[in-house]
C-alpha positions in Angstrom: 0.1 -0.1 -0.1 1.1 3.5 -0.8 1.8 6.1 2.0 0.1 9.4 1.8 2.2 12.8 1.7 1.1 16.2 3.3 2.7 19.7 2.0 2.7 22.7 4.2 1.2 25.5 1.6 3.5 28.1 3.6 6.7 26.5 2.6 6.1 24.1 -0.2 7.9 21.5 1.7 6.3 17.8 1.3 6.6 15.2 3.8 5.6 11.7 4.4 2.7 10.7 6.9 2.5 7.1 8.1 -1.1 7.1 6.8 -1.5 4.4 3.9 -4.3 4.4 1.3 -7.3 2.0 2.3 -7.5 -0.9 0.4 -10.8 -2.1 -1.6 -11.3 -4.7 1.2 -10.9 -2.4 3.8 -13.2 0.0 2.4 -15.8 -3.0 2.1 -15.1 -3.6 5.9 -15.8 0.0 6.9 -19.1 0.0 4.9 -20.4 -3.0 6.1 -19.6 -1.7 10.0 -21.5 1.4 9.1 -24.7 -0.8 8.0 -24.6 -2.4 11.1 -24.5 0.7 13.3 -27.3 2.1 10.9 -29.8 -0.8 12.0 -29.0 0.1 15.7 -29.0 4.1 15.5 -32.5 3.6 14.1 -33.7 2.1 17.3 -32.2 4.5 19.6 -34.4 7.6 20.7 -33.6 11.0 19.4 -32.4 12.6 22.7 -29.6 9.6 22.6 -28.8 10.7 19.1 -28.6 14.5 20.0 -26.3 13.6 23.2 -24.0 11.7 20.3 -23.8 15.2 18.5 -22.8 17.0 22.0 -20.6 14.4 22.7 -18.5 14.8 19.4 -18.4 18.5 19.9 -17.0 18.1 23.3 -14.0 15.7 22.1 -13.2 18.1 19.1 -13.5 21.0 21.8 -10.8 19.0 24.3 -8.6 18.7 21.4 -8.4 22.0 19.7 -4.9 23.0 20.4 -3.7 19.9 18.4 -6.4 20.2 15.4 -5.6 23.8 14.9 -1.9 23.1 14.7 -2.1 20.4 12.5 -4.7 22.1 10.2 -2.3 25.5 10.2 0.5 23.2 8.7 -1.6 21.7 6.3 -3.5 24.4 5.0 -1.5 27.7 5.7 -4.5 29.2 7.0 -4.1 31.2 10.3 -4.9 29.9 13.8 -7.3 32.7 14.4 -9.5 31.7 11.3 -9.2 27.9 11.9 -10.1 28.4 15.7 -13.0 30.2 14.4 -13.8 27.4 11.9 -13.6 24.9 14.9 -15.8 26.8 17.1 -18.4 26.9 14.3 -18.0 23.2 13.8 -18.8 22.3 17.4 -21.7 24.7 17.4 -23.4 23.7 14.6 -22.8 19.7 16.2 -24.7 21.2 19.1 -27.2 23.3 17.2 -28.3 19.9 15.2 -28.5 18.3 18.7 -31.4 20.8 19.5 -33.0 20.1 16.4 -33.0 16.8 16.9 -34.5 17.1 20.6 -37.2 19.4 19.1 -38.2 16.6 16.5 -40.0 19.1 14.0 -37.6 18.1 11.2 -39.4 14.6 11.0 -42.5 16.5 9.4 -44.7 14.0 11.3 -48.3 13.6 9.9 -51.1 11.9 10.9 -54.4 11.1 8.9 -57.0 9.1 11.0 -59.1 6.6 9.0 -62.7 8.0 8.6 -65.1 9.3 5.8 -64.2 11.9 3.4 -65.6 13.6 0.5 -64.1 11.0 -1.3 -65.7 8.0 0.8 -64.0 5.9 3.6 -60.2 6.5 3.7 -57.7 4.4 5.6 -55.6 5.7 8.4 -52.0 7.1 6.8 -49.3 8.3 9.0 -45.9 9.8 7.7 -42.6 10.9 8.6 -38.9 11.4 7.6 -36.7 8.4 8.4 -32.9 7.7 7.8 -31.7 6.7 4.6 -28.4 4.7 5.3 -24.5 5.5 5.7 -23.6 8.7 3.9 -20.2 9.3 2.5 -18.8 12.4 3.1 -16.0 14.3 0.6 -14.9 17.5 2.3 -13.1 20.4 0.9 -9.6 21.6 1.2 -10.4 25.0 2.1 -12.6 24.0 5.2 -10.6 21.7 7.0 -13.3 21.7 10.0 -16.4 23.2 8.6 -16.6 21.3 5.5 -14.3 18.3 6.1 -14.6 15.1 8.3 -16.3 16.8 11.3 -18.1 19.4 9.3 -21.7 20.1 8.4 -22.5 16.9 6.1 -21.3 14.9 8.9 -23.1 16.7 11.5 -26.6 16.8 9.3 -26.2 13.3 8.3 -25.6 12.0 11.8 -28.4 14.0 13.1 -30.9 12.6 10.7 -29.6 9.2 12.2 -27.3 7.8 9.4 -23.9 6.5 10.2 -21.1 8.7 8.1 -18.0 7.5 6.3 -15.9 10.3 5.5 -12.9 10.4 2.7 -10.0 12.5 4.1 -8.8 15.2 2.1 -5.7 14.7 0.1 -4.5 18.2 1.0 -4.8 17.5 4.9 -4.9 13.9 5.8 -3.3 14.6 9.1 -6.0 16.8 10.0 -8.5 14.4 8.7 -7.1 11.8 10.9 -7.0 13.6 13.9 -10.6 14.9 13.5 -11.6 11.4 12.9 -9.9 10.3 16.4 -11.8 13.2 18.0 -15.1 12.1 16.5 -14.5 8.3 17.3 -13.5 9.1 21.3 -16.6 11.1 21.5 -18.9 8.5 19.9 -17.3 5.8 22.0 -18.2 7.9 25.2 -21.6 8.2 24.0 -22.2 4.6 23.7 -22.6 4.7 19.6 -22.0 1.4 18.0 -19.0 0.5 16.1 -19.4 2.0 12.6 -21.1 5.4 13.5 -18.2 7.0 12.2 -15.6 5.9 9.7 -12.7 7.2 7.5 -11.2 6.2 4.1 -7.7 7.5 2.5 -6.6 7.9 -0.9 -8.9 8.7 -4.3 -9.2 5.1 -5.0 -10.6 4.4 -2.0 -12.9 7.5 -2.4 -14.0 6.0 -5.5 -14.8 2.5 -4.2 -16.7 3.9 -1.2 -19.2 5.6 -3.5 -19.6 2.8 -5.6 -20.4 0.4 -2.9 -24.0 -0.7 -2.7 -24.1 0.1 1.3 -23.7 3.8 0.6 -26.9 5.4 0.6 -26.0 9.2 -0.6 -22.9 11.3 -1.0 -22.3 14.9 0.5 -19.4 16.6 -1.5 -17.9 19.9 -1.5 -14.8 20.6 -4.1 -14.2 20.9 -7.8 -16.6 20.5 -10.6 -13.9 18.0 -12.3 -13.7 15.9 -8.9 -17.6 15.9 -8.9 -18.2 14.5 -12.3 -15.7 11.9 -11.6 -17.9 10.6 -8.7 -21.0 11.1 -10.4 -20.1 8.9 -13.1 -18.9 6.1 -10.4 -22.7 6.6 -9.1 -24.1 6.1 -12.8 -22.2 2.9 -13.1 -23.9 1.6 -9.7 -27.0 -0.9 -10.3 -28.5 1.2 -7.7 -28.4 4.9 -8.0 -28.0 7.4 -5.0 -28.3 11.0 -4.5 -24.9 13.1 -5.0 -25.4 16.4 -3.3 -22.7 18.8 -4.7 -21.3 21.9 -3.7 -19.4 22.8 -6.6 -18.3 26.2 -8.0 -19.5 30.2 -7.5 -18.7 33.4 -8.8 -21.1 35.3 -6.5 -21.6 38.8 -8.3 -21.9 42.0 -6.0 -24.0 44.9 -7.5 -23.3 48.5 -6.2 -26.0 50.9 -7.1 -25.5 54.7 -8.1 -26.9 56.1 -4.5 -24.7 53.7 -2.4 -21.7 54.2 -4.2 -21.9 58.0 -4.1 -22.8 57.8 -0.4 -20.0 55.3 0.9 -18.0 53.8 -2.1 -14.8 53.8 0.1 -16.6 52.0 3.0 -17.8 49.6 0.3 -14.6 49.0 -1.5 -12.7 48.3 1.9 -15.3 45.7 2.7 -14.9 44.2 -0.5 -11.4 44.2 -0.4 -11.6 42.1 3.3 -14.1 39.7 1.8 -12.1 38.9 -1.6 -8.4 38.5 0.3 -9.8 36.9 3.4 -8.5 33.2 3.8 -6.3 34.1 0.8 -9.6 34.2 -1.4 -10.4 30.7 -1.3 -14.1 30.7 0.0 -17.0 29.6 -1.8 -19.1 32.8 -1.3 -16.0 35.0 -2.1 -17.5 37.8 -4.6 -15.6 37.5 -7.8 -17.0 39.9 -9.8 -18.4 43.5 -8.6 -20.5 45.8 -10.9 -20.3 49.6 -10.5 -22.1 52.4 -12.2 -19.5 54.0 -14.5 -18.1 57.4 -13.9 -16.0 59.3 -11.4 -17.2 57.6 -8.4 -16.4 54.0 -9.8 -12.8 55.2 -10.4 -12.5 56.3 -7.0 -14.0 53.4 -5.8 -11.2 51.2 -7.7 -8.3 53.2 -6.5 -9.7 52.4 -2.8 -10.1 48.9 -3.5 -6.6 48.6 -5.1 -5.0 50.4 -2.0 -6.7 48.2 0.4 -6.1 44.7 -1.5 -2.4 45.8 -2.1 -2.0 46.4 1.7 -3.4 43.1 2.4 -1.3 40.1 3.5 -0.5 37.6 0.5 -2.8 35.0 -0.2 -1.2 31.5 0.9 -3.2 28.9 -1.3 -4.3 25.6 0.1 -2.1 23.5 -2.2 -0.4 23.3 -5.8 -3.8 22.1 -7.3 -5.3 25.1 -6.2 -2.4 27.4 -7.0 -2.4 25.7 -10.6 -6.1 26.4 -11.1 -6.1 30.0 -9.8 -2.9 30.5 -12.2 -5.2 29.3 -15.2 -7.8 31.6 -14.2 -5.9 34.5 -13.6 -4.4 34.2 -17.2 -7.8 33.3 -18.7 -9.3 36.9 -16.9 -6.1 38.6 -18.0 -6.3 37.7 -21.6 -10.0 38.0 -21.9 -11.1 41.2 -24.1 -11.3 44.8 -22.8 -9.7 43.7 -19.4 -7.2 46.1 -17.8 -5.3 45.1 -14.9 -5.3 47.8 -11.8 -3.3 45.5 -9.4 -0.8 42.8 -9.6 0.2 41.0 -13.0 0.0 37.3 -13.9 2.2 34.8 -12.2 3.0 37.3 -9.2 4.4 35.4 -6.5 4.5 36.8 -2.8 7.1 34.9 -0.8 7.7 31.2 -0.2 5.3 28.3 -1.1 2.1 28.6 -2.6 1.8 32.5 -2.0 0.4 34.9 -4.6 -0.3 38.4 -4.8 -3.9 40.1 -4.9 -5.3 41.0 -8.1 -7.7 43.7 -9.3 -8.9 43.5 -12.8 -11.4 46.0 -14.7 -13.8 45.8 -17.8 -16.6 47.8 -19.5 -19.6 45.7 -18.8 -20.6 45.9 -22.7 -17.5 43.8 -23.3 -18.5 41.1 -20.7 -18.8 37.7 -21.9 -18.6 34.1 -20.1 -14.7 34.3 -20.8 -14.6 37.0 -18.0 -16.6 35.0 -15.7 -14.7 31.7 -14.7 -14.3 31.4 -11.1 -10.6 32.3 -9.7 -10.3 30.9 -6.2 -7.9 33.1 -4.7 -7.5 36.8 -4.1 -8.7 38.0 -7.0 -11.5 40.5 -8.0 -12.9 41.7 -11.7 -14.8 45.6 -11.7 -17.5 45.7 -14.0 -18.6 49.4 -15.1 -22.2 49.4 -16.2 -23.8 52.6 -17.7 -27.5 51.9 -17.2 -29.9 49.3 -16.1 -30.2 47.3 -19.4 -26.3 47.0 -19.8 -26.2 45.6 -16.1 -28.8 43.3 -16.8 -27.5 42.3 -20.4 -23.8 41.8 -18.6 -25.4 39.3 -15.4 -26.7 37.1 -18.4 -22.8 36.5 -18.8 -22.4 35.2 -15.0 -23.1 31.6 -14.1 -25.7 31.1 -11.5 -24.0 31.2 -8.1 -24.6 30.6 -4.4 -25.2 34.3 -3.7 -25.8 37.7 -5.0 -25.0 41.0 -3.1 -26.6 44.2 -3.3 -25.3 47.8 -2.1 -28.0 50.2 -2.2 -29.4 53.0 -0.3 -33.3 53.6 -0.4 -33.1 55.9 -3.9 -31.5 52.8 -5.3 -34.5 50.4 -4.5 -36.4 50.8 -7.9 -33.3 49.5 -9.5 -33.1 46.6 -6.8 -36.6 45.8 -7.3 -36.2 45.8 -11.2 -33.4 43.2 -10.9 -34.8 41.1 -7.9 -36.8 38.5 -10.4 -33.7 37.8 -12.5 -31.5 37.4 -9.1 -33.8 35.3 -7.5 -33.4 32.7 -10.3 -29.7 32.9 -10.2 -29.0 32.6 -6.6 -29.6 30.7 -3.6 -29.0 33.5 -1.0 -29.3 37.3 -1.7 -27.2 39.5 0.6 -28.1 43.6 1.1 -25.5 46.0 2.3 -23.0 43.5 3.3 -20.9 40.8 1.8 -21.6 36.7 1.1 -18.5 35.7 3.0 -19.4 34.2 6.3 -22.2 31.5 6.4 -24.2 31.8 9.6 -25.3 28.4 10.6 -28.5 28.6 11.5 -32.5 27.6 11.0 -33.2 30.1 8.0 -29.8 29.6 6.3 -29.8 28.6 3.0 -26.4 27.8 1.3 -26.9 26.2 -2.3 -27.6 27.6 -5.8 -28.6 26.8 -9.1 -26.0 24.9 -11.2 -23.1 25.2 -11.5 -23.0 26.2 -7.5 -24.7 23.1 -6.5 -26.6 19.9 -8.2 -29.3 20.3 -5.4 -31.9 22.4 -4.1 -31.2 22.0 -0.6 -29.0 23.5 1.7 -25.7 22.5 3.1 -25.7 24.6 6.0 -28.4 24.9 9.0 -30.8 22.9 10.2 -32.6 21.8 6.8 -29.5 20.3 5.7 -30.7 17.2 7.4 -33.4 17.1 4.6 -30.9 15.3 2.0 -30.1 12.6 4.2 -33.7 11.5 5.2 -36.8 9.9 3.2 -40.4 10.0 3.7 -42.1 6.9 4.8 -45.8 6.5 5.3 -47.4 3.7 7.3 -51.3 2.5 6.3 -53.2 1.3 9.1 -50.3 -0.1 11.1 -51.0 -1.0 14.6 -49.8 1.5 17.3 -47.8 -1.0 18.9 -45.6 -1.1 15.4 -45.5 2.6 14.9 -42.6 4.9 15.8 -43.4 6.6 19.2 -43.6 10.0 17.4 -46.7 8.7 15.3 -48.9 7.2 17.9 -51.9 8.9 18.9 -50.9 9.5 22.7 -47.6 11.2 21.7 -47.2 14.7 22.1 -43.6 15.6 22.3 -43.0 17.0 18.8 -45.1 19.2 16.5 -47.3 17.0 14.1 -50.0 17.7 11.3 -52.9 15.6 12.8 -55.9 15.5 10.2 -54.7 18.5 8.5 -54.5 20.5 12.0 -51.1 21.6 13.4 -50.6 20.0 16.7 -48.0 21.8 19.0 -46.2 19.7 21.9 -47.4 19.9 25.3 -45.1 20.8 28.4 
């Protein structure tokens, strides 16, 4: 078996690990344990499942220092950023625990037997149930929040499914350390063997997705890797859902009154949003639209000054660096583009560091060639002369996770006219803020039309559980054979009974 390597992106130095790629036989064994765990977890009460999520959060918190140090050496991200991300990760585990105790996510409904306008009808009861072992493929840019212990893992476990994570090749040591923490938390909670698992290596990841015991895949990463895994799924005898978060340009639109009133402030915020975490966030605004004129010129000057003063962006690995250089070259060579900051290929120190870039183009020349995703500290400014030109330019922008408006009251007529188009093209609309930073909450939606994702469901927030649940109905079932939540005398969760919403009693 081959031994995996790890690279410090701050220096470019690669070292061996003691981690071996998972063999086909080992993948099969891991999936078999997960299948056994799924049967047992299904019989456990919801309060136990919530306690499990709390125990996983506690175990991660106890190992915070080691986890952050390990991740810093494999990602080049700062300790402050990684500590914040780990806090987000433990918070979301506990928030899912609260949702499991609440039980509303089950969408329980009861229709008693009786006479109806269609004549006598049977007793039918329905709720959402777990689907089975879930394979989770994390991202390189979020070693905690979207990796082994991240949102896909938390939501799948909350839904009652075992999880098998595929360790990311860019941070195998962090993946292992995170898995060890989760394993300890699961042991303390009395979870069955196989509740959490992990595989290493690309071949093992493909084998995992193709195994008939895996019921769904949660994926965050490149479109190319996603298409490879989807091809594996197509070869299965029984297809399964693939939930992928893929790529996004995230347009930001500045309206005239807002630009005149607070252009420098908006430019400073945009600079922080573009350069934060080396520009390696799926919600980074990659293209900004400005009303053409002197105010736009001043905005560009403020943005260049702010981004020029930012620390160099340390990219996560050599593949991200190569992808950024290719996008940087394509954008720089696109018709009508001028460079306001930096030059193609500019480095900024050792390892995989890159200099921030600001490019500019008139809206009338914008084409799809100008809207490729540059995963790094780069933004393209686009000057538009009127609403019709802005709308035409937006047609060249791929559908995205987010669209952001900076608008004052005098701009609301413009924004109102754009909202129908924007609502079709984004999963989250941000007003007078920045899309980087995704709140973990009940109301959050982190997704978007293709190519941002291939799903209508969110990967962040409580409703992320819906990806890993399926509806099941019981007709004329004896009460003794029903789940507790569907029995007449149960009052612990919100249910819809004979069409009437029933709230739990104290």
